[in-house]
C-alpha positions as CSV (number, residue, x, y, z in Angstrom):
1,X,-6.6,-24.7,27.5
2,X,-7.3,-21.1,28.5
3,X,-8.4,-18.5,25.9
4,X,-5.3,-16.4,26.6
5,X,-3.0,-19.3,26.0
6,X,-4.8,-20.2,22.8
7,X,-4.5,-16.6,21.5
8,X,-0.8,-16.5,22.5
9,X,-0.1,-19.7,20.6
10,X,-2.0,-18.4,17.5
11,X,0.0,-15.1,17.6
12,X,3.3,-17.1,17.8
13,X,2.2,-19.4,15.0
14,X,1.3,-16.4,12.7
15,X,4.6,-14.7,13.5
16,X,6.6,-17.7,12.6
17,X,4.7,-18.2,9.3
18,X,5.1,-14.5,8.4
19,X,8.9,-14.7,9.2
20,X,9.2,-17.8,7.1
21,X,7.5,-16.3,4.1
22,X,9.6,-13.2,4.3
23,X,12.8,-15.1,4.6
24,X,12.0,-17.6,1.8
25,X,13.0,-15.5,-1.2
26,X,16.3,-14.5,0.4
27,X,17.1,-18.1,1.1
28,X,16.1,-19.2,-2.4
29,X,18.0,-16.6,-4.4
30,X,21.2,-16.1,-2.4
31,X,23.4,-18.0,-4.8
32,X,21.6,-17.4,-8.2
33,X,19.7,-14.7,-10.0
34,X,15.9,-14.7,-9.9
35,X,14.1,-16.0,-13.0
36,X,12.9,-13.5,-15.7
37,X,9.2,-13.7,-14.6
38,X,10.2,-12.4,-11.2
39,X,12.0,-9.5,-12.8
40,X,8.8,-8.8,-14.8
41,X,6.8,-8.9,-11.6
42,X,9.3,-6.7,-9.8
43,X,9.1,-4.1,-12.6
44,X,5.4,-4.0,-13.5
45,X,3.3,-5.1,-10.5
46,X,3.9,-2.0,-8.2
47,X,2.6,0.5,-10.8
48,X,-0.3,-1.8,-11.6
49,X,-1.2,-2.1,-7.9
50,X,-1.1,1.7,-7.5
51,X,-3.4,2.1,-10.5
52,X,-5.9,-0.4,-9.0
53,X,-5.7,1.5,-5.7
54,X,-6.5,4.8,-7.4
55,X,-9.5,3.3,-9.2
56,X,-10.7,1.7,-5.9
57,X,-10.3,5.0,-4.0
58,X,-12.3,7.0,-6.6
59,X,-15.0,4.4,-7.3
60,X,-17.5,5.7,-4.6
61,X,-17.2,9.4,-5.3
62,X,-20.5,11.1,-6.1
63,X,-19.4,13.5,-8.9
64,X,-22.9,15.1,-9.0
65,X,-22.9,16.2,-5.4
66,X,-20.8,18.9,-3.6
67,X,-17.8,18.7,-3.1
68,X,-17.7,16.6,-6.3
69,X,-14.6,14.6,-5.3
70,X,-12.6,17.8,-4.8
71,X,-10.9,16.5,-1.6
72,X,-9.8,13.3,-3.3
73,X,-8.5,15.2,-6.4
74,X,-6.5,17.6,-4.2
75,X,-5.0,14.6,-2.2
76,X,-4.2,12.9,-5.5
77,X,-2.5,16.0,-6.8
78,X,-0.5,16.1,-3.5
79,X,0.6,12.5,-3.9
80,X,1.7,13.1,-7.5
81,X,3.5,16.4,-6.7
82,X,5.4,15.0,-3.7
83,X,6.3,11.9,-5.6
84,X,7.7,13.9,-8.5
85,X,9.5,16.2,-6.1
86,X,11.0,13.6,-3.7
87,X,10.7,10.3,-5.6
88,X,9.7,8.6,-2.4
89,X,6.5,6.4,-2.6
90,X,6.0,6.1,1.1
91,X,6.4,9.9,1.7
92,X,4.0,10.7,-1.1
93,X,1.3,8.1,-0.1
94,X,1.5,9.1,3.6
95,X,1.5,12.8,2.8
96,X,-1.5,12.4,0.5
97,X,-3.4,10.3,3.0
98,X,-2.7,12.9,5.8
99,X,-3.9,15.7,3.6
100,X,-7.0,13.8,2.6
101,X,-7.8,13.1,6.3
102,X,-7.3,16.7,7.1
103,X,-9.5,17.9,4.3
104,X,-12.1,15.3,5.3
105,X,-12.2,16.8,8.9
106,X,-12.2,20.5,7.9
107,X,-14.3,20.5,4.7
């Protein structure tokens, strides 16, 4: 079997698995409500994941050296401000990331 064929089959297999895992919840809960633990996860996991990402992003900052995490704090402020203003997580995350990348290049 050629390498290209093997890679193509692997990509097809991965695509089928991803489609199946994405469709599974919709197929499972079409006729009934999800259990209470899924409602809990739906409510509390996204803010917890965001908090973990913030801690992860700030863990390697050298607070004793210039610019002392100023770029990161400005980007975080942008994320918070845009999220309060527009109430759109994708817009605020992408906007903050773009601002951080810009600050990283010019500062």
